[in-house]
MDAnalysis code that builds the backbone (N, CA, C; Angstrom):
import MDAnalysis as mda
import numpy as np

u = mda.Universe.empty(495, n_residues=165, atom_resindex=np.repeat(np.arange(165), 3), trajectory=True)
u.add_TopologyAttr("name", ["N", "CA", "C"] * 165)
u.add_TopologyAttr("resid", np.arange(1, 166))
u.add_TopologyAttr("resname", ["UNK", "UNK", "UNK", "UNK", "UNK", "UNK", "UNK", "UNK", "UNK", "UNK", "UNK", "UNK", "UNK", "UNK", "UNK", "UNK", "UNK", "UNK", "UNK", "UNK", "UNK", "UNK", "UNK", "UNK", "UNK", "UNK", "UNK", "UNK", "UNK", "UNK", "UNK", "UNK", "UNK", "UNK", "UNK", "UNK", "UNK", "UNK", "UNK", "UNK", "UNK", "UNK", "UNK", "UNK", "UNK", "UNK", "UNK", "UNK", "UNK", "UNK", "UNK", "UNK", "UNK", "UNK", "UNK", "UNK", "UNK", "UNK", "UNK", "UNK", "UNK", "UNK", "UNK", "UNK", "UNK", "UNK", "UNK", "UNK", "UNK", "UNK", "UNK", "UNK", "UNK", "UNK", "UNK", "UNK", "UNK", "UNK", "UNK", "UNK", "UNK", "UNK", "UNK", "UNK", "UNK", "UNK", "UNK", "UNK", "UNK", "UNK", "UNK", "UNK", "UNK", "UNK", "UNK", "UNK", "UNK", "UNK", "UNK", "UNK", "UNK", "UNK", "UNK", "UNK", "UNK", "UNK", "UNK", "UNK", "UNK", "UNK", "UNK", "UNK", "UNK", "UNK", "UNK", "UNK", "UNK", "UNK", "UNK", "UNK", "UNK", "UNK", "UNK", "UNK", "UNK", "UNK", "UNK", "UNK", "UNK", "UNK", "UNK", "UNK", "UNK", "UNK", "UNK", "UNK", "UNK", "UNK", "UNK", "UNK", "UNK", "UNK", "UNK", "UNK", "UNK", "UNK", "UNK", "UNK", "UNK", "UNK", "UNK", "UNK", "UNK", "UNK", "UNK", "UNK", "UNK", "UNK", "UNK", "UNK", "UNK", "UNK", "UNK", "UNK", "UNK"])
u.atoms.positions = np.array([
    [-3.113, 53.098, -7.113],
    [-2.641, 51.714, -7.175],
    [-3.454, 50.826, -6.245],
    [-3.521, 49.573, -6.567],
    [-4.291, 48.602, -5.783],
    [-3.386, 47.870, -4.801],
    [-4.029, 47.199, -3.868],
    [-3.285, 46.377, -2.916],
    [-2.683, 45.177, -3.642],
    [-1.440, 44.859, -3.301],
    [-0.759, 43.705, -3.878],
    [-0.016, 42.977, -2.765],
    [0.245, 41.710, -3.008],
    [1.030, 40.915, -2.071],
    [2.506, 41.007, -2.437],
    [3.340, 41.144, -1.409],
    [4.792, 41.166, -1.574],
    [5.404, 40.263, -0.515],
    [6.652, 39.875, -0.736],
    [7.388, 39.079, 0.237],
    [8.451, 39.966, 0.859],
    [8.563, 39.898, 2.191],
    [9.654, 40.586, 2.878],
    [10.512, 39.548, 3.578],
    [11.785, 39.847, 3.640],
    [12.732, 39.034, 4.388],
    [12.722, 39.529, 5.825],
    [12.713, 38.594, 6.763],
    [12.719, 38.965, 8.173],
    [14.055, 38.583, 8.795],
    [14.309, 39.119, 9.951],
    [15.505, 38.728, 10.684],
    [15.342, 37.279, 11.120],
    [16.447, 36.594, 11.336],
    [16.431, 35.168, 11.664],
    [15.487, 34.799, 12.785],
    [14.589, 33.878, 12.498],
    [13.611, 33.364, 13.446],
    [12.763, 34.464, 14.102],
    [12.528, 35.524, 13.367],
    [11.760, 36.658, 13.890],
    [10.517, 36.928, 13.041],
    [10.022, 35.912, 12.358],
    [8.860, 36.087, 11.492],
    [7.639, 36.565, 12.292],
    [7.370, 35.919, 13.413],
    [6.190, 36.288, 14.208],
    [6.351, 37.678, 14.833],
    [7.558, 38.015, 15.255],
    [7.814, 39.352, 15.804],
    [7.549, 40.406, 14.731],
    [8.102, 40.194, 13.527],
    [7.889, 41.138, 12.423],
    [6.403, 41.231, 12.084],
    [5.715, 40.098, 12.088],
    [4.285, 40.102, 11.801],
    [3.528, 40.938, 12.840],
    [3.835, 40.765, 14.103],
    [3.183, 41.556, 15.160],
    [3.439, 43.049, 14.974],
    [4.680, 43.404, 14.642],
    [5.025, 44.812, 14.445],
    [4.293, 45.409, 13.238],
    [4.168, 44.622, 12.176],
    [3.454, 45.089, 10.987],
    [1.958, 45.250, 11.268],
    [1.396, 44.346, 12.047],
    [-0.022, 44.453, 12.394],
    [-0.287, 45.702, 13.224],
    [0.662, 46.094, 14.062],
    [0.533, 47.338, 14.826],
    [0.497, 48.551, 13.908],
    [1.120, 48.419, 12.746],
    [1.137, 49.501, 11.752],
    [-0.005, 49.347, 10.752],
    [-0.938, 48.446, 11.063],
    [-2.113, 48.184, 10.239],
    [-1.766, 47.691, 8.837],
    [-0.738, 46.860, 8.772],
    [-0.343, 46.216, 7.522],
    [-0.830, 44.770, 7.579],
    [-1.599, 44.368, 6.572],
    [-2.089, 42.989, 6.507],
    [-0.921, 42.061, 6.183],
    [-0.834, 40.966, 6.924],
    [0.258, 40.013, 6.726],
    [-0.291, 38.603, 6.558],
    [0.565, 37.726, 6.090],
    [0.235, 36.309, 5.984],
    [1.503, 35.519, 6.247],
    [1.459, 34.701, 7.283],
    [2.597, 33.865, 7.654],
    [2.139, 32.407, 7.668],
    [2.220, 31.733, 6.520],
    [1.804, 30.325, 6.493],
    [2.767, 29.486, 7.335],
    [2.184, 28.581, 8.125],
    [2.990, 27.732, 8.990],
    [2.657, 26.268, 8.729],
    [3.568, 25.391, 9.115],
    [3.371, 23.953, 8.943],
    [3.719, 23.239, 10.239],
    [3.268, 21.998, 10.340],
    [3.701, 21.123, 11.416],
    [4.965, 20.449, 10.924],
    [6.058, 20.729, 11.578],
    [7.352, 20.216, 11.150],
    [7.760, 19.066, 12.054],
    [7.932, 17.869, 11.493],
    [8.354, 16.747, 12.334],
    [9.759, 16.992, 12.869],
    [9.962, 16.604, 14.099],
    [11.271, 16.771, 14.727],
    [11.812, 15.389, 15.052],
    [13.030, 15.127, 14.671],
    [13.619, 13.824, 14.936],
    [13.716, 13.579, 16.434],
    [13.508, 12.321, 16.800],
    [13.629, 11.852, 18.168],
    [12.587, 12.453, 19.103],
    [11.563, 13.076, 18.530],
    [10.434, 13.562, 19.329],
    [9.169, 13.097, 18.645],
    [8.174, 12.791, 19.419],
    [6.919, 12.347, 18.824],
    [6.039, 13.509, 18.417],
    [6.207, 14.662, 19.065],
    [5.328, 15.801, 18.803],
    [5.978, 16.768, 17.807],
    [5.288, 17.067, 16.691],
    [5.851, 18.013, 15.726],
    [5.809, 19.441, 16.254],
    [6.615, 20.308, 15.635],
    [6.718, 21.713, 16.018],
    [6.054, 22.561, 14.943],
    [5.367, 23.641, 15.348],
    [4.780, 24.557, 14.377],
    [5.879, 25.518, 13.941],
    [6.123, 25.588, 12.634],
    [7.201, 26.414, 12.092],
    [6.712, 27.109, 10.819],
    [7.367, 28.224, 10.439],
    [6.983, 28.897, 9.196],
    [7.204, 27.986, 7.984],
    [6.298, 28.053, 7.031],
    [6.450, 27.302, 5.786],
    [7.660, 27.815, 5.013],
    [7.870, 29.143, 5.058],
    [9.012, 29.780, 4.410],
    [9.831, 30.495, 5.484],
    [10.762, 29.802, 6.142],
    [11.534, 30.432, 7.218],
    [12.260, 31.682, 6.733],
    [12.133, 32.759, 7.504],
    [12.804, 34.011, 7.176],
    [12.031, 34.915, 6.240],
    [10.784, 34.536, 5.909],
    [9.987, 35.330, 4.978],
    [8.560, 35.488, 5.483],
    [7.929, 36.557, 5.020],
    [6.575, 36.908, 5.428],
    [5.902, 37.617, 4.260],
    [4.620, 37.360, 4.041],
    [3.863, 38.039, 2.997],
    [3.189, 39.280, 3.577],
    [3.212, 40.387, 2.826],
    [2.514, 41.614, 3.215],
    [1.597, 42.031, 2.072],
    [0.397, 42.538, 2.428],
    [-0.594, 42.963, 1.448],
    [-0.719, 44.476, 1.565],
    [-0.075, 45.182, 0.636],
    [0.027, 46.633, 0.757],
    [-0.154, 47.329, -0.584],
    [-0.341, 48.637, -0.492],
    [-0.245, 49.507, -1.653],
    [1.189, 50.029, -1.603],
    [2.017, 49.555, -2.504],
    [3.468, 49.756, -2.422],
    [3.876, 51.229, -2.340],
    [3.232, 52.098, -3.127],
    [3.622, 53.509, -3.126],
    [3.359, 54.187, -1.782],
    [2.310, 53.766, -1.105],
    [1.932, 54.419, 0.150],
    [2.529, 53.757, 1.388],
    [2.773, 52.455, 1.351],
    [3.166, 51.744, 2.563],
    [4.574, 51.163, 2.534],
    [5.328, 51.449, 1.490],
    [6.678, 50.895, 1.369],
    [7.509, 51.176, 2.625],
    [7.573, 52.425, 3.039],
    [8.421, 52.793, 4.173],
    [7.844, 52.296, 5.502],
    [6.518, 52.183, 5.602],
    [5.924, 51.603, 6.806],
    [6.435, 50.178, 7.018],
    [6.592, 49.452, 5.927],
    [7.035, 48.061, 6.008],
    [8.545, 47.976, 6.193],
    [9.291, 48.664, 5.362],
    [10.744, 48.509, 5.361],
    [11.403, 49.000, 6.659],
    [10.756, 49.923, 7.370],
    [11.300, 50.430, 8.629],
    [10.707, 49.732, 9.851],
    [9.994, 48.660, 9.649],
    [9.387, 47.918, 10.751],
    [10.445, 47.036, 11.426],
    [10.508, 47.065, 12.768],
    [11.447, 46.169, 13.461],
    [11.189, 44.713, 13.103],
    [12.237, 43.976, 12.833],
    [12.140, 42.575, 12.448],
    [12.157, 42.353, 10.950],
    [11.891, 43.398, 10.164],
    [11.885, 43.282, 8.699],
    [13.250, 43.700, 8.172],
    [13.815, 42.909, 7.273],
    [15.101, 43.254, 6.658],
    [14.913, 44.066, 5.387],
    [14.155, 43.460, 4.443],
    [14.001, 44.117, 3.137],
    [12.901, 43.428, 2.351],
    [12.490, 44.086, 1.271],
    [11.560, 43.480, 0.314],
    [12.333, 42.534, -0.585],
    [11.651, 41.502, -1.058],
    [12.242, 40.576, -2.024],
    [11.801, 41.025, -3.405],
    [12.753, 41.111, -4.320],
    [12.434, 41.543, -5.675],
    [13.647, 41.450, -6.567],
    [13.573, 42.130, -7.677],
    [14.667, 42.170, -8.633],
    [15.370, 43.501, -8.480],
    [16.621, 43.478, -8.073],
    [17.346, 44.716, -7.829],
    [16.698, 45.462, -6.676],
    [16.433, 46.737, -6.877],
    [15.839, 47.561, -5.828],
    [14.312, 47.544, -5.869],
    [13.722, 46.917, -6.895],
    [12.264, 46.926, -7.052],
    [11.615, 45.706, -6.405],
    [10.719, 45.937, -5.430],
    [9.970, 44.807, -4.874],
    [9.114, 44.159, -5.954],
    [9.042, 42.856, -5.924],
    [8.303, 42.109, -6.938],
    [7.000, 41.573, -6.331],
    [5.838, 41.948, -6.904],
    [4.575, 41.451, -6.341],
    [4.421, 39.940, -6.550],
    [3.687, 39.325, -5.637],
    [3.377, 37.897, -5.720],
    [1.986, 37.772, -6.325],
    [1.833, 36.846, -7.239],
    [0.544, 36.618, -7.894],
    [-0.505, 36.245, -6.852],
    [-1.685, 36.836, -6.963],
    [-2.780, 36.550, -6.035],
    [-3.139, 35.061, -6.018],
    [-2.933, 34.369, -7.134],
    [-3.252, 32.939, -7.199],
    [-2.364, 32.133, -6.252],
    [-1.122, 32.551, -6.077],
    [-0.204, 31.861, -5.161],
    [-0.708, 32.008, -3.732],
    [-1.069, 33.233, -3.363],
    [-1.581, 33.480, -2.013],
    [-2.912, 32.749, -1.827],
    [-3.750, 32.766, -2.846],
    [-5.024, 32.043, -2.781],
    [-4.820, 30.554, -2.578],
    [-3.832, 29.986, -3.271],
    [-3.497, 28.569, -3.130],
    [-3.115, 28.254, -1.688],
    [-2.270, 29.104, -1.097],
    [-1.842, 28.882, 0.289],
    [-2.995, 29.093, 1.265],
    [-3.765, 30.175, 1.072],
    [-4.907, 30.448, 1.947],
    [-5.911, 29.291, 1.938],
    [-6.108, 28.667, 0.768],
    [-7.067, 27.572, 0.647],
    [-6.643, 26.347, 1.448],
    [-5.357, 26.250, 1.770],
    [-4.844, 25.092, 2.493],
    [-4.585, 25.360, 3.977],
    [-4.895, 26.582, 4.420],
    [-4.696, 26.921, 5.825],
    [-5.910, 26.455, 6.620],
    [-5.651, 25.677, 7.659],
    [-6.714, 25.198, 8.522],
    [-7.104, 26.242, 9.551],
    [-8.042, 25.871, 10.407],
    [-8.551, 26.813, 11.405],
    [-7.486, 27.285, 12.379],
    [-6.450, 26.496, 12.613],
    [-5.394, 26.916, 13.531],
    [-4.259, 27.651, 12.823],
    [-4.455, 27.983, 11.544],
    [-3.459, 28.757, 10.804],
    [-2.317, 27.945, 10.240],
    [-2.494, 26.641, 10.157],
    [-1.435, 25.756, 9.671],
    [-1.808, 25.234, 8.289],
    [-0.856, 25.271, 7.371],
    [-1.079, 24.781, 6.013],
    [-1.169, 23.266, 6.046],
    [-2.234, 22.758, 5.491],
    [-2.440, 21.314, 5.392],
    [-2.248, 20.914, 3.939],
    [-1.272, 20.107, 3.694],
    [-1.038, 19.639, 2.341],
    [-1.864, 18.376, 2.114],
    [-1.995, 18.004, 0.883],
    [-2.742, 16.803, 0.554],
    [-2.025, 15.593, 1.153],
    [-2.772, 14.529, 1.455],
    [-2.151, 13.367, 2.087],
    [-0.961, 12.841, 1.293],
    [0.051, 12.445, 2.029],
    [1.274, 11.921, 1.421],
    [1.072, 10.473, 0.989],
    [0.242, 9.764, 1.742],
    [0.037, 8.340, 1.485],
    [-1.346, 8.092, 0.892],
    [-1.443, 6.960, 0.169],
    [-2.727, 6.545, -0.393],
    [-3.112, 5.206, 0.213],
    [-4.396, 4.917, 0.152],
    [-4.885, 3.639, 0.654],
    [-4.162, 2.506, -0.071],
    [-3.659, 1.545, 0.688],
    [-2.953, 0.400, 0.119],
    [-1.445, 0.545, 0.093],
    [-0.913, 1.747, 0.358],
    [0.548, 1.938, 0.405],
    [1.141, 1.133, 1.555],
    [2.307, 0.548, 1.314],
    [3.017, -0.169, 2.367],
    [3.965, 0.824, 3.039],
    [3.924, 0.882, 4.382],
    [4.721, 1.853, 5.134],
    [5.433, 1.184, 6.298],
    [6.508, 1.864, 6.750],
    [7.252, 1.434, 7.932],
    [7.199, 2.558, 8.964],
    [6.998, 2.205, 10.220],
    [7.006, 3.183, 11.305],
    [8.469, 3.471, 11.644],
    [8.839, 4.759, 11.685],
    [10.245, 5.133, 11.883],
    [10.621, 5.395, 13.337],
    [9.673, 5.842, 14.157],
    [9.958, 6.163, 15.561],
    [8.783, 5.753, 16.431],
    [9.005, 5.729, 17.726],
    [7.923, 5.451, 18.652],
    [7.835, 3.981, 19.005],
    [6.764, 3.589, 19.705],
    [6.655, 2.211, 20.193],
    [6.498, 1.172, 19.082],
    [6.054, 1.589, 17.905],
    [5.896, 0.648, 16.793],
    [7.042, 0.746, 15.776],
    [8.145, 1.395, 16.143],
    [9.275, 1.601, 15.226],
    [9.714, 0.276, 14.602],
    [9.884, 0.304, 13.279],
    [10.338, -0.864, 12.543],
    [9.216, -1.729, 11.996],
    [8.005, -1.587, 12.534],
    [6.898, -2.406, 12.057],
    [6.414, -1.904, 10.694],
    [5.978, -2.853, 9.881],
    [5.483, -2.534, 8.542],
    [3.989, -2.796, 8.507],
    [3.278, -1.897, 7.820],
    [1.839, -2.047, 7.706],
    [1.344, -1.508, 6.381],
    [0.041, -1.565, 6.209],
    [-0.607, -1.096, 4.981],
    [-1.566, 0.027, 5.353],
    [-1.528, 1.116, 4.581],
    [-2.410, 2.261, 4.831],
    [-3.850, 1.844, 4.579],
    [-4.681, 2.005, 5.600],
    [-6.102, 1.725, 5.456],
    [-6.878, 3.018, 5.203],
    [-6.515, 4.086, 5.932],
    [-7.168, 5.385, 5.772],
    [-6.076, 6.459, 5.827],
    [-5.781, 7.120, 4.681],
    [-4.674, 8.080, 4.652],
    [-4.929, 9.382, 5.395],
    [-6.141, 9.658, 5.819],
    [-6.384, 10.912, 6.543],
    [-7.487, 10.704, 7.575],
    [-7.119, 10.110, 8.702],
    [-8.130, 9.854, 9.731],
    [-8.173, 10.989, 10.751],
    [-7.586, 12.132, 10.417],
    [-7.701, 13.317, 11.266],
    [-6.443, 13.658, 12.020],
    [-6.241, 14.962, 12.195],
    [-5.139, 15.518, 12.977],
    [-3.781, 14.962, 12.552],
    [-3.539, 14.878, 11.244],
    [-2.272, 14.405, 10.677],
    [-1.933, 12.974, 11.086],
    [-2.971, 12.196, 11.297],
    [-2.767, 10.792, 11.632],
    [-3.256, 9.934, 10.470],
    [-2.676, 8.746, 10.363],
    [-2.982, 7.811, 9.295],
    [-3.358, 6.482, 9.943],
    [-4.422, 5.855, 9.452],
    [-4.791, 4.541, 9.991],
    [-4.036, 3.478, 9.198],
    [-3.266, 2.684, 9.953],
    [-2.423, 1.648, 9.360],
    [-2.883, 0.291, 9.871],
    [-2.968, -0.664, 8.961],
    [-3.309, -2.041, 9.317],
    [-2.002, -2.794, 9.510],
    [-1.762, -3.267, 10.746],
    [-0.505, -3.954, 11.073],
    [-0.801, -5.327, 11.666],
    [0.186, -6.181, 11.561],
    [0.051, -7.471, 12.212],
    [0.755, -7.388, 13.561],
    [-0.047, -7.417, 14.625],
    [0.470, -7.377, 15.995],
    [-0.062, -8.595, 16.751],
    [0.817, -9.314, 17.387],
    [0.431, -10.503, 18.148],
    [-0.394, -11.463, 17.302],
    [0.055, -11.642, 16.062],
    [-0.555, -12.572, 15.100],
    [-1.996, -12.213, 14.742],
    [-2.315, -10.922, 14.850],
    [-3.654, -10.444, 14.472],
    [-3.511, -9.184, 13.646],
    [-4.431, -8.994, 12.717],
    [-4.489, -7.737, 11.971],
    [-5.089, -6.685, 12.905],
    [-4.362, -5.603, 13.152],
    [-4.799, -4.562, 14.073],
    [-4.736, -3.211, 13.391],
    [-5.766, -2.374, 13.619],
    [-5.778, -1.015, 13.087],
    [-5.118, -0.098, 14.114],
    [-4.148, 0.688, 13.634],
    [-3.430, 1.606, 14.519],
    [-3.402, 2.975, 13.858],
    [-3.759, 4.023, 14.618],
    [-3.654, 5.396, 14.119],
    [-2.266, 5.919, 14.467],
    [-1.495, 6.275, 13.431],
    [-0.101, 6.678, 13.605],
    [0.080, 8.087, 13.038],
    [0.823, 8.951, 13.736],
    [1.117, 10.273, 13.159],
    [1.834, 10.112, 11.816],
    [1.375, 10.858, 10.836],
    [1.901, 10.750, 9.476],
    [3.411, 10.945, 9.408],
    [3.952, 11.846, 10.243],
    [5.389, 12.132, 10.169],
    [6.252, 10.991, 10.717],
    [5.646, 9.958, 11.301],
    [6.400, 8.820, 11.805],
    [6.435, 7.667, 10.813],
    [5.933, 7.898, 9.602],
    [5.855, 6.833, 8.591],
    [6.727, 7.131, 7.392],
    [7.228, 6.058, 6.785],
    [7.929, 6.178, 5.507],
    [7.436, 5.078, 4.598],
    [7.321, 5.409, 3.314],
    [6.841, 4.441, 2.318],
    [7.940, 3.408, 2.066],
    [7.542, 2.150, 1.935],
    [8.501, 1.087, 1.587],
    [8.011, 0.444, 0.295],
    [8.945, -0.042, -0.506],
    [8.563, -0.688, -1.759],
    [8.110, -2.108, -1.454],
    [7.164, -2.571, -2.236],
    [6.564, -3.894, -1.999],
    [7.493, -5.014, -2.336],
])
């Protein structure tokens, strides 16, 4: 049999622990993570894209028990008692969006010309127009009117919401 990707359920908030334990057993893993905005904080938190789950790349007949008996792992995800493999295209899609720091980067939420409102921070409540939807590090360049002048401001994407014109 060939190597296939499977999903395992992990114990609550123990994805990284389970991943470390599996790596000690020489099991290839994949834990896609995202920057998760946190309310009332300006700095986002790195969190699993799929909380409570982890991908493993194994030969099921040979490594099933290595995985299922690993501390932090609950069980395989599947139909009934049979683990269900994940299509390689799904894993490829996620891998293609993982940046150098291991965080999944999705396509920009905003487009040039979108009208947005700042939800938190020193510019909270101000409305502007997207000038550059991806100016780096999850920031968006917004053109705002400040002190009766058009001003370019780089704002974290998670602090913006789209408003209708």
